[in-house]
C-alpha positions, 0 to 999 in steps of 0.5 A, a space after each residue: 298215134 298207132 292205129 290198125 288199119 290195112 290198106 290205108 297207110 302211106 308209104 313213101 321211098 327215098 334217094 340216097 344222095 350217094 345214088 342221086 349224085 354220082 361222081 363223073 368218071 373219064 373212061 379209065 374209071 379215074 375221077 375228074 373234075 365236072 365242068 360248071 359251065 354252060 357247055 356241061 353236057 349233063 341231061 335229064 333223061 326226062 328231056 332226052 326221050 323228046 330228042 332222041 326219038 328218030 335220031 341214031 347216034 354214030 360211034 364218031 359222035 359219041 367218041 367226040 363227046 364227053 362220056 354220058 352223065 346222064 342221070 335219073 331226075 332224083 326224087 322231090 324232097 317233100 315231108 312226106 317222103 321221109 323214108 319208108 313208114 315202119 310196118 305194123 303188124 298187118 302183112 300188107 303193110 309189110 308186102 308194100 314195103 318189099 315191092 318199094 325196095 326193089 333194086 333201082 339204080 340212078 347211077 350211070 355207068 362210066 363205060 363208053 355207051 354203044 351206039 344208041 337204038 331207037 327206044 320206045 318212050 319208057 313204060 308207066 311206073 309200075 309203082 304203087 300209088 301213093 295215098 294222099 298225104 294232105 294234112 288240115 292244115 294243108 286245105 287252109 290259108 290261114 287261122 287263128 287256132 290253138 295247137 290243141 284246136 288244130 291238132 282236133 282238126 287234123 283228126 277229124 280231117 283224117 277221119 273225114 278222108 279216111 273214109 273217102 278213101 275207104 268208099 274208093 277202095 271198095 268202089 274199086 274192089 267192085 270194079 275191078 275185081 267182083 264185075 270182071 271175074 263174073 262176066 270172065 266166068 272166073 268164078 261163079 256168082 255164088 262163089 263171088 257172093 261168099 267171097 264178097 259178102 255184103 261189101 256192097 252194102 258197105 259203100 253206101 253207108 260210108 258215102 252217108 258218114 262222109 257227106 254228114 262230116 263235109 256238111 259239118 265244115 264251115 266257111 273257114 273249113 273247121 269242123 265245130 261239134 262233130 260227137 252228135 253226127 257219130 253218135 246218130 250214124 255209129 249204130 249204122 256199124 251193125 251191118 258189119 257183124 253180118 260181113 265180118 262173120 262171113 270173113 273166115 269161111 270167105 278167106 278159106 274159099 278164096 284160098 282154094 280158088 287162088 289154086 286155080 290157075 284162071 283165078 290166080 293168073 287174074 289175081 296176079 294181074 290185078 295185083 301187079 297193076 297200079 291201081 292196086 297199090 300192091 295189094 291182094 284181093 284179100 287186103 281190100 276185103 279186109 279194109 272195112 274190118 280194120 277201118 271198123 277198129 280203128 273209130 275208137 282210136 280216133 275218137 279218143 285222139 278227138 276227145 284228148 284235143 277237145 276243150 273243157 268247155 266244148 259241146 263235143 265235151 259232153 257227147 265224145 264220151 257216149 260215142 266212144 262208149 257206143 262204138 266200143 260196144 259195137 265193136 265188141 259186139 262184132 268182135 264177140 259174133 265174129 268169134 262166134 262164127 270163126 268157132 263154129 267154121 273150125 268145128 265144122 272143118 274137125 274130122 274125127 276118126 274115133 267116135 270117143 274124140 267128139 268131147 261134148 266140150 268141143 261143141 259147146 265152146 262158143 269161140 277160140 283162144 287161139 289156133 296155129 302150128 305147132 310141133 310134137 315130140 316127134 317133129 310133126 307139125 300139128 294144127 292145135 285149136 284151143 277152143 272155150 272148153 277144149 285143146 285140140 290137136 289135129 292133122 291138116 288135110 283135104 277133102 275131096 272138093 280140095 277144101 281143107 279140113 283137120 283130122 283129129 289127132 289123138 285124144 282132145 283135152 278138157 280145158 279144166 282137165 289140163 295140166 300145164 308145164 312150161 319147159 325152160 329152154 336149155 332143159 336137157 331132154 333126157 329119157 327120150 321124151 323129146 326123141 331128139 326131135 326138138 333138140 336137132 342134134 343137141 342135148 337142148 330144147 327150146 320153146 316147148 311147154 307140156 299139157 296132160 290131163 289130170 285123172 286120166 292115166 291113160 292118155 299120155 302127156 302132149 310135149 309141144 313147140 312152138 316157132 318161137 319164144 313170143 308164140 311159146 308165151 302167147 300159147 301159154 297165157 291163152 292156156 292159162 286163161 281158158 284153163 282158169 275160165 273153165 275150172 270156174 264155169 265148172 265149179 259153178 255148173 256143180 254148185 248149181 246142180 247140188 243146190 237143193 230145189 225150193 218148194 213150190 208151196 212155199 213160194 208165196 212166203 217170199 212175197 210177205 212182208 215180215 212186219 205183217 204177221 196177220 198177212 203171214 196167219 191168212 196164207 198159212 191157213 189157206 
């Protein structure tokens, strides 16, 4: 089951056999047989640390001993340590994987060691803490459940554990980030309020669900009917509308504050600490949103494992429909907030650039970086009803703004042309910017306006083929949607207005000639 989440995935690492079991060598670097007898001088570093404090080993003592074969104790093998989990699309897990895979040597050098000096005890490990990988089956000694029922209990247990972990993470954010930054005056209370939003109010909300789920567990640690509990709790998630709508502005403010030395230093220290699991502040602030979109997936899995004669068979479909509608509403409101945020960030160089279609747009299809035919990097916004090219800049306060570049295009008037990879860049159209000295182009497409000869076409290049296809797909959807909306508007304007004096006729029965005569005689 592939579920989208930010900080709840477990990560693990393993020790390669070649490193954990190094071959002893003599002083010349040649391989020798390892003495299997009890006189072997192989020692584990954990035991050595207790003995070597307060001792100094002389050169004579070292030379009389066998070469050092000390090695780090290998990580214990378990089912959970099967390798690093494949990153999902969330950047946070990719950063976790990168932080775990730093260079670690489990081998001991074969050359003679210099005289050992007193060494302090090793510092606590800076590796990120791993999530508890316990499954439901690990919590029960014995059961007589079917394979399908076991899977159902596992998913419900995952739902319960996910709530507990989310509560722990949100409480950590409040204790470790919000409160210290407020006390140390790293940010003002107003700035922290904008960044953290209503996160504090989400903690009791999830504590409520956790308490309900734990009360459902019987003496045998199994959950019977879970559908009614979720049905009654899901409406509480409407509080996510306010939190998620605030995230667009919160992310922009946090990025801007990170440019300040005190803020950057504090956040870096927190991220390097073990409690953060190598996640930055924004990863924690984004956990509620990733948790929200996971509920429909968990419910589908529970429903899939529920027998036909189970009481949940009637309530789970309703619960699934309810949570899907809530997630759709949150997505809609968040999209509107995002659209409004970027509309406010547009800076128009000419009044003619202020198209009414931009202000009428309610959401964004997509936005991101593209290059024009001069090789200039542009930030392009595909609003609901208009395509806007811009150049990122900063205002006097250091906040990012987007200076509108050239004339925006109404989506209903866009002509879209996909440029196949390898097409010759003839006629100087691309000016060598896309080709890098070669006579071929890649990942490019062209947009122009119908019926507006004064507007030159825009030739744009994406970073890769996947990004290009995403842009083309979104542009096609936006063009069709805008043209349909324009056609509906034109049709409603052309339709004749009904005469108010004839409204009473619609209320008459066709079989009543008497009523018709009465009304027309009035």
